[in-house]
PyMOL CGO cylinders between C-alpha atoms (Angstrom):
from pymol import cmd
from pymol.cgo import CYLINDER

trace = [
    CYLINDER, 3.60, -73.97, 13.14, 5.29, -74.06, 9.72, 0.3, 1, 1, 1, 1, 1, 1,
    CYLINDER, 5.29, -74.06, 9.72, 8.24, -76.02, 8.42, 0.3, 1, 1, 1, 1, 1, 1,
    CYLINDER, 8.24, -76.02, 8.42, 10.93, -74.01, 6.63, 0.3, 1, 1, 1, 1, 1, 1,
    CYLINDER, 10.93, -74.01, 6.63, 13.63, -75.64, 4.49, 0.3, 1, 1, 1, 1, 1, 1,
    CYLINDER, 13.63, -75.64, 4.49, 17.20, -74.42, 4.09, 0.3, 1, 1, 1, 1, 1, 1,
    CYLINDER, 17.20, -74.42, 4.09, 18.01, -73.76, 0.43, 0.3, 1, 1, 1, 1, 1, 1,
    CYLINDER, 18.01, -73.76, 0.43, 21.25, -71.79, 0.72, 0.3, 1, 1, 1, 1, 1, 1,
    CYLINDER, 21.25, -71.79, 0.72, 23.97, -71.58, 3.36, 0.3, 1, 1, 1, 1, 1, 1,
    CYLINDER, 23.97, -71.58, 3.36, 26.79, -69.04, 2.89, 0.3, 1, 1, 1, 1, 1, 1,
    CYLINDER, 26.79, -69.04, 2.89, 29.50, -67.43, 4.97, 0.3, 1, 1, 1, 1, 1, 1,
    CYLINDER, 29.50, -67.43, 4.97, 28.83, -63.78, 5.81, 0.3, 1, 1, 1, 1, 1, 1,
    CYLINDER, 28.83, -63.78, 5.81, 31.91, -62.84, 7.87, 0.3, 1, 1, 1, 1, 1, 1,
    CYLINDER, 31.91, -62.84, 7.87, 33.92, -64.15, 10.80, 0.3, 1, 1, 1, 1, 1, 1,
    CYLINDER, 33.92, -64.15, 10.80, 31.57, -66.49, 12.65, 0.3, 1, 1, 1, 1, 1, 1,
    CYLINDER, 31.57, -66.49, 12.65, 28.59, -65.22, 10.63, 0.3, 1, 1, 1, 1, 1, 1,
    CYLINDER, 28.59, -65.22, 10.63, 26.34, -67.06, 8.17, 0.3, 1, 1, 1, 1, 1, 1,
    CYLINDER, 26.34, -67.06, 8.17, 23.54, -66.02, 5.85, 0.3, 1, 1, 1, 1, 1, 1,
    CYLINDER, 23.54, -66.02, 5.85, 20.86, -68.71, 5.68, 0.3, 1, 1, 1, 1, 1, 1,
    CYLINDER, 20.86, -68.71, 5.68, 18.07, -68.70, 3.11, 0.3, 1, 1, 1, 1, 1, 1,
    CYLINDER, 18.07, -68.70, 3.11, 14.92, -70.73, 3.72, 0.3, 1, 1, 1, 1, 1, 1,
    CYLINDER, 14.92, -70.73, 3.72, 11.98, -71.72, 1.58, 0.3, 1, 1, 1, 1, 1, 1,
    CYLINDER, 11.98, -71.72, 1.58, 8.77, -71.07, 3.54, 0.3, 1, 1, 1, 1, 1, 1,
    CYLINDER, 8.77, -71.07, 3.54, 5.06, -71.76, 2.98, 0.3, 1, 1, 1, 1, 1, 1,
    CYLINDER, 5.06, -71.76, 2.98, 2.86, -68.95, 1.73, 0.3, 1, 1, 1, 1, 1, 1,
    CYLINDER, 2.86, -68.95, 1.73, 0.83, -68.68, 4.93, 0.3, 1, 1, 1, 1, 1, 1,
    CYLINDER, 0.83, -68.68, 4.93, 4.01, -67.95, 6.88, 0.3, 1, 1, 1, 1, 1, 1,
    CYLINDER, 4.01, -67.95, 6.88, 5.36, -65.51, 4.31, 0.3, 1, 1, 1, 1, 1, 1,
    CYLINDER, 5.36, -65.51, 4.31, 2.08, -63.60, 4.50, 0.3, 1, 1, 1, 1, 1, 1,
    CYLINDER, 2.08, -63.60, 4.50, 2.84, -62.82, 8.16, 0.3, 1, 1, 1, 1, 1, 1,
    CYLINDER, 2.84, -62.82, 8.16, 5.96, -60.90, 7.16, 0.3, 1, 1, 1, 1, 1, 1,
    CYLINDER, 5.96, -60.90, 7.16, 4.95, -57.41, 6.07, 0.3, 1, 1, 1, 1, 1, 1,
    CYLINDER, 4.95, -57.41, 6.07, 7.21, -54.95, 7.93, 0.3, 1, 1, 1, 1, 1, 1,
    CYLINDER, 7.21, -54.95, 7.93, 11.03, -54.90, 7.84, 0.3, 1, 1, 1, 1, 1, 1,
    CYLINDER, 11.03, -54.90, 7.84, 12.47, -55.48, 11.28, 0.3, 1, 1, 1, 1, 1, 1,
    CYLINDER, 12.47, -55.48, 11.28, 10.05, -58.24, 12.25, 0.3, 1, 1, 1, 1, 1, 1,
    CYLINDER, 10.05, -58.24, 12.25, 11.40, -61.47, 13.74, 0.3, 1, 1, 1, 1, 1, 1,
    CYLINDER, 11.40, -61.47, 13.74, 10.72, -65.18, 13.34, 0.3, 1, 1, 1, 1, 1, 1,
    CYLINDER, 10.72, -65.18, 13.34, 10.04, -67.49, 16.27, 0.3, 1, 1, 1, 1, 1, 1,
    CYLINDER, 10.04, -67.49, 16.27, 11.94, -70.71, 15.57, 0.3, 1, 1, 1, 1, 1, 1,
    CYLINDER, 11.94, -70.71, 15.57, 12.37, -74.12, 17.17, 0.3, 1, 1, 1, 1, 1, 1,
    CYLINDER, 12.37, -74.12, 17.17, 15.45, -75.95, 15.97, 0.3, 1, 1, 1, 1, 1, 1,
    CYLINDER, 15.45, -75.95, 15.97, 14.72, -79.24, 17.77, 0.3, 1, 1, 1, 1, 1, 1,
    CYLINDER, 14.72, -79.24, 17.77, 11.81, -80.84, 19.67, 0.3, 1, 1, 1, 1, 1, 1,
    CYLINDER, 11.81, -80.84, 19.67, 13.74, -80.82, 22.97, 0.3, 1, 1, 1, 1, 1, 1,
    CYLINDER, 13.74, -80.82, 22.97, 14.10, -77.04, 22.90, 0.3, 1, 1, 1, 1, 1, 1,
    CYLINDER, 14.10, -77.04, 22.90, 12.31, -75.65, 25.98, 0.3, 1, 1, 1, 1, 1, 1,
    CYLINDER, 12.31, -75.65, 25.98, 11.66, -72.22, 24.55, 0.3, 1, 1, 1, 1, 1, 1,
    CYLINDER, 11.66, -72.22, 24.55, 11.73, -71.00, 20.95, 0.3, 1, 1, 1, 1, 1, 1,
    CYLINDER, 11.73, -71.00, 20.95, 14.40, -68.60, 19.72, 0.3, 1, 1, 1, 1, 1, 1,
    CYLINDER, 14.40, -68.60, 19.72, 13.83, -65.22, 18.11, 0.3, 1, 1, 1, 1, 1, 1,
    CYLINDER, 13.83, -65.22, 18.11, 15.71, -64.27, 14.93, 0.3, 1, 1, 1, 1, 1, 1,
    CYLINDER, 15.71, -64.27, 14.93, 15.26, -61.03, 13.01, 0.3, 1, 1, 1, 1, 1, 1,
    CYLINDER, 15.26, -61.03, 13.01, 14.46, -61.61, 9.35, 0.3, 1, 1, 1, 1, 1, 1,
    CYLINDER, 14.46, -61.61, 9.35, 17.28, -60.34, 7.12, 0.3, 1, 1, 1, 1, 1, 1,
    CYLINDER, 17.28, -60.34, 7.12, 15.43, -60.56, 3.80, 0.3, 1, 1, 1, 1, 1, 1,
    CYLINDER, 15.43, -60.56, 3.80, 12.85, -58.00, 2.72, 0.3, 1, 1, 1, 1, 1, 1,
    CYLINDER, 12.85, -58.00, 2.72, 9.08, -58.49, 2.84, 0.3, 1, 1, 1, 1, 1, 1,
    CYLINDER, 9.08, -58.49, 2.84, 9.01, -58.51, -0.98, 0.3, 1, 1, 1, 1, 1, 1,
    CYLINDER, 9.01, -58.51, -0.98, 11.45, -61.43, -1.21, 0.3, 1, 1, 1, 1, 1, 1,
    CYLINDER, 11.45, -61.43, -1.21, 9.96, -64.89, -1.81, 0.3, 1, 1, 1, 1, 1, 1,
    CYLINDER, 9.96, -64.89, -1.81, 12.16, -66.52, 0.82, 0.3, 1, 1, 1, 1, 1, 1,
    CYLINDER, 12.16, -66.52, 0.82, 13.28, -65.92, 4.41, 0.3, 1, 1, 1, 1, 1, 1,
    CYLINDER, 13.28, -65.92, 4.41, 16.89, -65.08, 5.22, 0.3, 1, 1, 1, 1, 1, 1,
    CYLINDER, 16.89, -65.08, 5.22, 18.60, -64.94, 8.60, 0.3, 1, 1, 1, 1, 1, 1,
    CYLINDER, 18.60, -64.94, 8.60, 22.02, -63.57, 9.51, 0.3, 1, 1, 1, 1, 1, 1,
    CYLINDER, 22.02, -63.57, 9.51, 23.28, -65.98, 12.15, 0.3, 1, 1, 1, 1, 1, 1,
    CYLINDER, 23.28, -65.98, 12.15, 26.17, -65.54, 14.57, 0.3, 1, 1, 1, 1, 1, 1,
    CYLINDER, 26.17, -65.54, 14.57, 27.90, -68.77, 15.59, 0.3, 1, 1, 1, 1, 1, 1,
    CYLINDER, 27.90, -68.77, 15.59, 26.93, -69.11, 19.27, 0.3, 1, 1, 1, 1, 1, 1,
    CYLINDER, 26.93, -69.11, 19.27, 25.71, -71.86, 21.59, 0.3, 1, 1, 1, 1, 1, 1,
    CYLINDER, 25.71, -71.86, 21.59, 22.07, -72.88, 21.42, 0.3, 1, 1, 1, 1, 1, 1,
    CYLINDER, 22.07, -72.88, 21.42, 19.57, -72.34, 18.62, 0.3, 1, 1, 1, 1, 1, 1,
    CYLINDER, 19.57, -72.34, 18.62, 21.98, -70.15, 16.63, 0.3, 1, 1, 1, 1, 1, 1,
    CYLINDER, 21.98, -70.15, 16.63, 24.51, -72.99, 16.51, 0.3, 1, 1, 1, 1, 1, 1,
    CYLINDER, 24.51, -72.99, 16.51, 21.75, -75.42, 15.48, 0.3, 1, 1, 1, 1, 1, 1,
    CYLINDER, 21.75, -75.42, 15.48, 20.86, -73.17, 12.54, 0.3, 1, 1, 1, 1, 1, 1,
    CYLINDER, 20.86, -73.17, 12.54, 24.48, -72.56, 11.55, 0.3, 1, 1, 1, 1, 1, 1,
    CYLINDER, 24.48, -72.56, 11.55, 25.09, -76.32, 11.42, 0.3, 1, 1, 1, 1, 1, 1,
    CYLINDER, 25.09, -76.32, 11.42, 22.14, -77.08, 9.14, 0.3, 1, 1, 1, 1, 1, 1,
    CYLINDER, 22.14, -77.08, 9.14, 22.80, -78.51, 5.71, 0.3, 1, 1, 1, 1, 1, 1,
    CYLINDER, 22.80, -78.51, 5.71, 20.86, -77.47, 2.64, 0.3, 1, 1, 1, 1, 1, 1,
    CYLINDER, 20.86, -77.47, 2.64, 17.60, -79.41, 2.45, 0.3, 1, 1, 1, 1, 1, 1,
    CYLINDER, 17.60, -79.41, 2.45, 17.16, -79.71, 6.20, 0.3, 1, 1, 1, 1, 1, 1,
    CYLINDER, 17.16, -79.71, 6.20, 14.18, -78.14, 7.95, 0.3, 1, 1, 1, 1, 1, 1,
    CYLINDER, 14.18, -78.14, 7.95, 13.28, -76.40, 11.20, 0.3, 1, 1, 1, 1, 1, 1,
    CYLINDER, 13.28, -76.40, 11.20, 9.95, -75.24, 12.62, 0.3, 1, 1, 1, 1, 1, 1,
    CYLINDER, 9.95, -75.24, 12.62, 8.86, -71.62, 12.58, 0.3, 1, 1, 1, 1, 1, 1,
    CYLINDER, 8.86, -71.62, 12.58, 5.95, -70.75, 14.85, 0.3, 1, 1, 1, 1, 1, 1,
    CYLINDER, 5.95, -70.75, 14.85, 5.27, -67.32, 13.38, 0.3, 1, 1, 1, 1, 1, 1,
    CYLINDER, 5.27, -67.32, 13.38, 6.68, -63.99, 12.28, 0.3, 1, 1, 1, 1, 1, 1,
    CYLINDER, 6.68, -63.99, 12.28, 5.89, -61.19, 14.68, 0.3, 1, 1, 1, 1, 1, 1,
    CYLINDER, 5.89, -61.19, 14.68, 6.86, -57.79, 16.03, 0.3, 1, 1, 1, 1, 1, 1,
    CYLINDER, 6.86, -57.79, 16.03, 6.19, -54.16, 15.11, 0.3, 1, 1, 1, 1, 1, 1,
    CYLINDER, 6.19, -54.16, 15.11, 9.33, -53.86, 12.99, 0.3, 1, 1, 1, 1, 1, 1,
    CYLINDER, 9.33, -53.86, 12.99, 10.37, -50.50, 11.57, 0.3, 1, 1, 1, 1, 1, 1,
    CYLINDER, 10.37, -50.50, 11.57, 7.33, -48.59, 10.33, 0.3, 1, 1, 1, 1, 1, 1,
    CYLINDER, 7.33, -48.59, 10.33, 9.04, -45.43, 9.17, 0.3, 1, 1, 1, 1, 1, 1,
    CYLINDER, 9.04, -45.43, 9.17, 8.67, -42.98, 6.31, 0.3, 1, 1, 1, 1, 1, 1,
    CYLINDER, 8.67, -42.98, 6.31, 11.78, -43.12, 4.13, 0.3, 1, 1, 1, 1, 1, 1,
    CYLINDER, 11.78, -43.12, 4.13, 10.58, -40.95, 1.26, 0.3, 1, 1, 1, 1, 1, 1,
    CYLINDER, 10.58, -40.95, 1.26, 12.97, -38.52, -0.40, 0.3, 1, 1, 1, 1, 1, 1,
    CYLINDER, 12.97, -38.52, -0.40, 13.03, -35.21, 1.44, 0.3, 1, 1, 1, 1, 1, 1,
    CYLINDER, 13.03, -35.21, 1.44, 12.17, -36.84, 4.74, 0.3, 1, 1, 1, 1, 1, 1,
    CYLINDER, 12.17, -36.84, 4.74, 14.45, -36.96, 7.79, 0.3, 1, 1, 1, 1, 1, 1,
    CYLINDER, 14.45, -36.96, 7.79, 17.71, -38.83, 7.50, 0.3, 1, 1, 1, 1, 1, 1,
    CYLINDER, 17.71, -38.83, 7.50, 17.62, -42.35, 8.96, 0.3, 1, 1, 1, 1, 1, 1,
    CYLINDER, 17.62, -42.35, 8.96, 20.59, -43.47, 11.07, 0.3, 1, 1, 1, 1, 1, 1,
    CYLINDER, 20.59, -43.47, 11.07, 20.85, -47.20, 11.85, 0.3, 1, 1, 1, 1, 1, 1,
    CYLINDER, 20.85, -47.20, 11.85, 23.21, -48.41, 14.58, 0.3, 1, 1, 1, 1, 1, 1,
    CYLINDER, 23.21, -48.41, 14.58, 24.10, -52.11, 14.76, 0.3, 1, 1, 1, 1, 1, 1,
    CYLINDER, 24.10, -52.11, 14.76, 26.66, -54.58, 16.05, 0.3, 1, 1, 1, 1, 1, 1,
    CYLINDER, 26.66, -54.58, 16.05, 27.62, -57.72, 14.13, 0.3, 1, 1, 1, 1, 1, 1,
    CYLINDER, 27.62, -57.72, 14.13, 24.58, -59.79, 13.17, 0.3, 1, 1, 1, 1, 1, 1,
    CYLINDER, 24.58, -59.79, 13.17, 22.37, -56.95, 14.43, 0.3, 1, 1, 1, 1, 1, 1,
    CYLINDER, 22.37, -56.95, 14.43, 22.61, -55.68, 10.85, 0.3, 1, 1, 1, 1, 1, 1,
    CYLINDER, 22.61, -55.68, 10.85, 19.95, -58.26, 9.86, 0.3, 1, 1, 1, 1, 1, 1,
    CYLINDER, 19.95, -58.26, 9.86, 16.78, -56.16, 10.42, 0.3, 1, 1, 1, 1, 1, 1,
    CYLINDER, 16.78, -56.16, 10.42, 18.44, -53.11, 8.87, 0.3, 1, 1, 1, 1, 1, 1,
    CYLINDER, 18.44, -53.11, 8.87, 19.26, -55.19, 5.82, 0.3, 1, 1, 1, 1, 1, 1,
    CYLINDER, 19.26, -55.19, 5.82, 15.55, -56.02, 5.65, 0.3, 1, 1, 1, 1, 1, 1,
    CYLINDER, 15.55, -56.02, 5.65, 14.73, -52.32, 5.83, 0.3, 1, 1, 1, 1, 1, 1,
    CYLINDER, 14.73, -52.32, 5.83, 17.21, -51.45, 3.08, 0.3, 1, 1, 1, 1, 1, 1,
    CYLINDER, 17.21, -51.45, 3.08, 15.84, -54.21, 0.84, 0.3, 1, 1, 1, 1, 1, 1,
    CYLINDER, 15.84, -54.21, 0.84, 12.29, -53.03, 1.56, 0.3, 1, 1, 1, 1, 1, 1,
    CYLINDER, 12.29, -53.03, 1.56, 13.19, -49.48, 0.51, 0.3, 1, 1, 1, 1, 1, 1,
    CYLINDER, 13.19, -49.48, 0.51, 14.96, -50.67, -2.65, 0.3, 1, 1, 1, 1, 1, 1,
    CYLINDER, 14.96, -50.67, -2.65, 12.01, -52.90, -3.60, 0.3, 1, 1, 1, 1, 1, 1,
    CYLINDER, 12.01, -52.90, -3.60, 9.73, -49.84, -3.60, 0.3, 1, 1, 1, 1, 1, 1,
    CYLINDER, 9.73, -49.84, -3.60, 11.80, -48.47, -6.53, 0.3, 1, 1, 1, 1, 1, 1,
    CYLINDER, 11.80, -48.47, -6.53, 11.22, -44.93, -5.24, 0.3, 1, 1, 1, 1, 1, 1,
    CYLINDER, 11.22, -44.93, -5.24, 13.72, -42.25, -4.32, 0.3, 1, 1, 1, 1, 1, 1,
    CYLINDER, 13.72, -42.25, -4.32, 14.38, -42.31, -0.60, 0.3, 1, 1, 1, 1, 1, 1,
    CYLINDER, 14.38, -42.31, -0.60, 15.79, -40.24, 2.22, 0.3, 1, 1, 1, 1, 1, 1,
    CYLINDER, 15.79, -40.24, 2.22, 19.43, -40.41, 3.26, 0.3, 1, 1, 1, 1, 1, 1,
    CYLINDER, 19.43, -40.41, 3.26, 20.22, -43.72, 4.94, 0.3, 1, 1, 1, 1, 1, 1,
    CYLINDER, 20.22, -43.72, 4.94, 23.21, -44.06, 7.27, 0.3, 1, 1, 1, 1, 1, 1,
    CYLINDER, 23.21, -44.06, 7.27, 24.41, -47.40, 8.62, 0.3, 1, 1, 1, 1, 1, 1,
    CYLINDER, 24.41, -47.40, 8.62, 26.75, -47.30, 11.59, 0.3, 1, 1, 1, 1, 1, 1,
    CYLINDER, 26.75, -47.30, 11.59, 28.12, -50.84, 11.70, 0.3, 1, 1, 1, 1, 1, 1,
    CYLINDER, 28.12, -50.84, 11.70, 30.27, -52.01, 14.61, 0.3, 1, 1, 1, 1, 1, 1,
    CYLINDER, 30.27, -52.01, 14.61, 32.65, -54.97, 14.44, 0.3, 1, 1, 1, 1, 1, 1,
    CYLINDER, 32.65, -54.97, 14.44, 35.97, -55.97, 15.95, 0.3, 1, 1, 1, 1, 1, 1,
    CYLINDER, 35.97, -55.97, 15.95, 37.74, -56.06, 12.60, 0.3, 1, 1, 1, 1, 1, 1,
    CYLINDER, 37.74, -56.06, 12.60, 36.98, -55.76, 8.90, 0.3, 1, 1, 1, 1, 1, 1,
    CYLINDER, 36.98, -55.76, 8.90, 36.68, -59.52, 8.40, 0.3, 1, 1, 1, 1, 1, 1,
    CYLINDER, 36.68, -59.52, 8.40, 33.91, -59.57, 11.01, 0.3, 1, 1, 1, 1, 1, 1,
    CYLINDER, 33.91, -59.57, 11.01, 31.72, -57.01, 9.22, 0.3, 1, 1, 1, 1, 1, 1,
    CYLINDER, 31.72, -57.01, 9.22, 28.59, -58.85, 8.03, 0.3, 1, 1, 1, 1, 1, 1,
    CYLINDER, 28.59, -58.85, 8.03, 28.16, -59.09, 4.26, 0.3, 1, 1, 1, 1, 1, 1,
    CYLINDER, 28.16, -59.09, 4.26, 30.90, -56.53, 3.66, 0.3, 1, 1, 1, 1, 1, 1,
    CYLINDER, 30.90, -56.53, 3.66, 30.82, -56.79, -0.14, 0.3, 1, 1, 1, 1, 1, 1,
    CYLINDER, 30.82, -56.79, -0.14, 27.08, -56.17, -0.15, 0.3, 1, 1, 1, 1, 1, 1,
    CYLINDER, 27.08, -56.17, -0.15, 27.44, -53.16, 2.15, 0.3, 1, 1, 1, 1, 1, 1,
    CYLINDER, 27.44, -53.16, 2.15, 30.22, -51.73, 0.00, 0.3, 1, 1, 1, 1, 1, 1,
    CYLINDER, 30.22, -51.73, 0.00, 28.00, -52.11, -3.08, 0.3, 1, 1, 1, 1, 1, 1,
    CYLINDER, 28.00, -52.11, -3.08, 25.09, -50.39, -1.34, 0.3, 1, 1, 1, 1, 1, 1,
    CYLINDER, 25.09, -50.39, -1.34, 27.37, -47.46, -0.57, 0.3, 1, 1, 1, 1, 1, 1,
    CYLINDER, 27.37, -47.46, -0.57, 28.81, -47.40, -4.10, 0.3, 1, 1, 1, 1, 1, 1,
    CYLINDER, 28.81, -47.40, -4.10, 25.26, -47.31, -5.51, 0.3, 1, 1, 1, 1, 1, 1,
    CYLINDER, 25.26, -47.31, -5.51, 24.35, -44.42, -3.20, 0.3, 1, 1, 1, 1, 1, 1,
    CYLINDER, 24.35, -44.42, -3.20, 21.81, -46.48, -1.26, 0.3, 1, 1, 1, 1, 1, 1,
    CYLINDER, 21.81, -46.48, -1.26, 23.49, -45.90, 2.10, 0.3, 1, 1, 1, 1, 1, 1,
    CYLINDER, 23.49, -45.90, 2.10, 26.29, -43.98, 3.74, 0.3, 1, 1, 1, 1, 1, 1,
    CYLINDER, 26.29, -43.98, 3.74, 28.36, -46.60, 5.56, 0.3, 1, 1, 1, 1, 1, 1,
    CYLINDER, 28.36, -46.60, 5.56, 30.10, -45.72, 8.83, 0.3, 1, 1, 1, 1, 1, 1,
    CYLINDER, 30.10, -45.72, 8.83, 32.33, -48.66, 9.75, 0.3, 1, 1, 1, 1, 1, 1,
    CYLINDER, 32.33, -48.66, 9.75, 33.53, -48.64, 13.35, 0.3, 1, 1, 1, 1, 1, 1,
    CYLINDER, 33.53, -48.64, 13.35, 36.19, -51.27, 14.04, 0.3, 1, 1, 1, 1, 1, 1,
    CYLINDER, 36.19, -51.27, 14.04, 37.58, -51.81, 17.54, 0.3, 1, 1, 1, 1, 1, 1,
    CYLINDER, 37.58, -51.81, 17.54, 40.60, -53.99, 16.79, 0.3, 1, 1, 1, 1, 1, 1,
    CYLINDER, 40.60, -53.99, 16.79, 41.48, -53.26, 13.16, 0.3, 1, 1, 1, 1, 1, 1,
    CYLINDER, 41.48, -53.26, 13.16, 45.13, -52.16, 13.06, 0.3, 1, 1, 1, 1, 1, 1,
    CYLINDER, 45.13, -52.16, 13.06, 46.02, -52.75, 9.42, 0.3, 1, 1, 1, 1, 1, 1,
    CYLINDER, 46.02, -52.75, 9.42, 44.96, -50.34, 6.66, 0.3, 1, 1, 1, 1, 1, 1,
    CYLINDER, 44.96, -50.34, 6.66, 42.08, -51.43, 4.43, 0.3, 1, 1, 1, 1, 1, 1,
    CYLINDER, 42.08, -51.43, 4.43, 40.48, -50.32, 1.18, 0.3, 1, 1, 1, 1, 1, 1,
    CYLINDER, 40.48, -50.32, 1.18, 37.37, -49.47, 3.18, 0.3, 1, 1, 1, 1, 1, 1,
    CYLINDER, 37.37, -49.47, 3.18, 37.38, -46.26, 5.25, 0.3, 1, 1, 1, 1, 1, 1,
    CYLINDER, 37.38, -46.26, 5.25, 36.65, -46.89, 8.91, 0.3, 1, 1, 1, 1, 1, 1,
    CYLINDER, 36.65, -46.89, 8.91, 36.70, -45.28, 12.34, 0.3, 1, 1, 1, 1, 1, 1,
    CYLINDER, 36.70, -45.28, 12.34, 39.20, -46.97, 14.63, 0.3, 1, 1, 1, 1, 1, 1,
    CYLINDER, 39.20, -46.97, 14.63, 37.08, -47.39, 17.74, 0.3, 1, 1, 1, 1, 1, 1,
    CYLINDER, 37.08, -47.39, 17.74, 33.53, -47.86, 18.91, 0.3, 1, 1, 1, 1, 1, 1,
    CYLINDER, 33.53, -47.86, 18.91, 30.37, -46.39, 17.40, 0.3, 1, 1, 1, 1, 1, 1,
    CYLINDER, 30.37, -46.39, 17.40, 29.71, -44.18, 20.41, 0.3, 1, 1, 1, 1, 1, 1,
    CYLINDER, 29.71, -44.18, 20.41, 33.18, -42.65, 20.08, 0.3, 1, 1, 1, 1, 1, 1,
    CYLINDER, 33.18, -42.65, 20.08, 32.58, -41.95, 16.40, 0.3, 1, 1, 1, 1, 1, 1,
    CYLINDER, 32.58, -41.95, 16.40, 29.24, -40.36, 17.22, 0.3, 1, 1, 1, 1, 1, 1,
    CYLINDER, 29.24, -40.36, 17.22, 30.85, -37.89, 19.59, 0.3, 1, 1, 1, 1, 1, 1,
    CYLINDER, 30.85, -37.89, 19.59, 33.03, -36.70, 16.70, 0.3, 1, 1, 1, 1, 1, 1,
    CYLINDER, 33.03, -36.70, 16.70, 30.23, -36.62, 14.10, 0.3, 1, 1, 1, 1, 1, 1,
    CYLINDER, 30.23, -36.62, 14.10, 29.69, -33.10, 12.80, 0.3, 1, 1, 1, 1, 1, 1,
    CYLINDER, 29.69, -33.10, 12.80, 26.21, -33.33, 11.25, 0.3, 1, 1, 1, 1, 1, 1,
    CYLINDER, 26.21, -33.33, 11.25, 23.16, -32.46, 13.33, 0.3, 1, 1, 1, 1, 1, 1,
    CYLINDER, 23.16, -32.46, 13.33, 21.17, -35.57, 14.28, 0.3, 1, 1, 1, 1, 1, 1,
    CYLINDER, 21.17, -35.57, 14.28, 18.36, -33.80, 16.15, 0.3, 1, 1, 1, 1, 1, 1,
    CYLINDER, 18.36, -33.80, 16.15, 15.86, -34.14, 13.31, 0.3, 1, 1, 1, 1, 1, 1,
    CYLINDER, 15.86, -34.14, 13.31, 16.96, -37.63, 12.22, 0.3, 1, 1, 1, 1, 1, 1,
    CYLINDER, 16.96, -37.63, 12.22, 15.25, -40.98, 12.75, 0.3, 1, 1, 1, 1, 1, 1,
    CYLINDER, 15.25, -40.98, 12.75, 17.53, -43.03, 15.02, 0.3, 1, 1, 1, 1, 1, 1,
    CYLINDER, 17.53, -43.03, 15.02, 17.30, -46.84, 15.06, 0.3, 1, 1, 1, 1, 1, 1,
    CYLINDER, 17.30, -46.84, 15.06, 19.42, -49.36, 16.95, 0.3, 1, 1, 1, 1, 1, 1,
    CYLINDER, 19.42, -49.36, 16.95, 19.90, -53.12, 17.27, 0.3, 1, 1, 1, 1, 1, 1,
    CYLINDER, 19.90, -53.12, 17.27, 22.26, -54.75, 19.75, 0.3, 1, 1, 1, 1, 1, 1,
    CYLINDER, 22.26, -54.75, 19.75, 22.96, -55.43, 23.39, 0.3, 1, 1, 1, 1, 1, 1,
    CYLINDER, 22.96, -55.43, 23.39, 21.62, -53.48, 26.35, 0.3, 1, 1, 1, 1, 1, 1,
    CYLINDER, 21.62, -53.48, 26.35, 25.14, -52.13, 26.90, 0.3, 1, 1, 1, 1, 1, 1,
    CYLINDER, 25.14, -52.13, 26.90, 25.25, -50.93, 23.28, 0.3, 1, 1, 1, 1, 1, 1,
    CYLINDER, 25.25, -50.93, 23.28, 21.95, -49.12, 23.78, 0.3, 1, 1, 1, 1, 1, 1,
    CYLINDER, 21.95, -49.12, 23.78, 23.16, -47.42, 26.97, 0.3, 1, 1, 1, 1, 1, 1,
    CYLINDER, 23.16, -47.42, 26.97, 26.43, -46.30, 25.37, 0.3, 1, 1, 1, 1, 1, 1,
    CYLINDER, 26.43, -46.30, 25.37, 24.60, -44.95, 22.31, 0.3, 1, 1, 1, 1, 1, 1,
    CYLINDER, 24.60, -44.95, 22.31, 22.21, -42.96, 24.49, 0.3, 1, 1, 1, 1, 1, 1,
    CYLINDER, 22.21, -42.96, 24.49, 25.10, -41.50, 26.46, 0.3, 1, 1, 1, 1, 1, 1,
    CYLINDER, 25.10, -41.50, 26.46, 26.87, -40.50, 23.23, 0.3, 1, 1, 1, 1, 1, 1,
    CYLINDER, 26.87, -40.50, 23.23, 23.72, -38.93, 21.79, 0.3, 1, 1, 1, 1, 1, 1,
    CYLINDER, 23.72, -38.93, 21.79, 23.09, -36.96, 24.98, 0.3, 1, 1, 1, 1, 1, 1,
    CYLINDER, 23.09, -36.96, 24.98, 26.68, -35.68, 24.87, 0.3, 1, 1, 1, 1, 1, 1,
    CYLINDER, 26.68, -35.68, 24.87, 26.08, -34.11, 21.43, 0.3, 1, 1, 1, 1, 1, 1,
    CYLINDER, 26.08, -34.11, 21.43, 22.73, -32.60, 22.39, 0.3, 1, 1, 1, 1, 1, 1,
    CYLINDER, 22.73, -32.60, 22.39, 20.41, -35.23, 20.91, 0.3, 1, 1, 1, 1, 1, 1,
    CYLINDER, 20.41, -35.23, 20.91, 17.48, -36.61, 22.91, 0.3, 1, 1, 1, 1, 1, 1,
    CYLINDER, 17.48, -36.61, 22.91, 18.53, -40.19, 23.77, 0.3, 1, 1, 1, 1, 1, 1,
    CYLINDER, 18.53, -40.19, 23.77, 14.89, -41.24, 23.96, 0.3, 1, 1, 1, 1, 1, 1,
    CYLINDER, 14.89, -41.24, 23.96, 14.66, -40.67, 20.20, 0.3, 1, 1, 1, 1, 1, 1,
    CYLINDER, 14.66, -40.67, 20.20, 16.52, -43.97, 19.77, 0.3, 1, 1, 1, 1, 1, 1,
    CYLINDER, 16.52, -43.97, 19.77, 14.11, -46.70, 18.62, 0.3, 1, 1, 1, 1, 1, 1,
    CYLINDER, 14.11, -46.70, 18.62, 14.38, -50.42, 18.05, 0.3, 1, 1, 1, 1, 1, 1,
    CYLINDER, 14.38, -50.42, 18.05, 12.26, -53.16, 16.44, 0.3, 1, 1, 1, 1, 1, 1,
    CYLINDER, 12.26, -53.16, 16.44, 10.35, -54.50, 19.45, 0.3, 1, 1, 1, 1, 1, 1,
]
cmd.load_cgo(trace, "trace")
């Protein structure tokens, strides 16, 4: 069990927060693969620990988490003040062990809301390698533009050519400076013209999101079992 201390608390979108923690070296050494998750206890009365995907990269000297305001441990974390601590049992999980070298298959990442966290870790991991990489696509679902996590950061990644951003917004009715598909990710997929059969397909989100993605992939001739996650 390790104690981690909050050193920065910032808003990341509607009901979303990016929290940065200082952590001891022995805990940081457990984090080696983007997509891994931390097992956290926010208070001694908590019956079972909570699992949060790490949003920072393995090369970073801190731990970051993208937290959605929700009852339970997530609310406990969101309400922390800088300087406060929580307990982290360990960092675990297989994460995303994929080859992202230039010339390799395109990587398509599908996420909802705070589910972007482990993909952010993967992007930061790739950037830290300072090597040319394959084409990275992020399909990010949200109700509206203001609910997209870390929108400015995502827009910068796209501007720099790091990713191709596919925003899919259910309830956005007003025009924005950011191109988006008005609807759900699975609907956008059905209209996508590029061939995904040779691509690496990764997803984070609810069971329902997974089912709908698989149905959409099957409808365009892609094996739905090719869809992978971080556990």
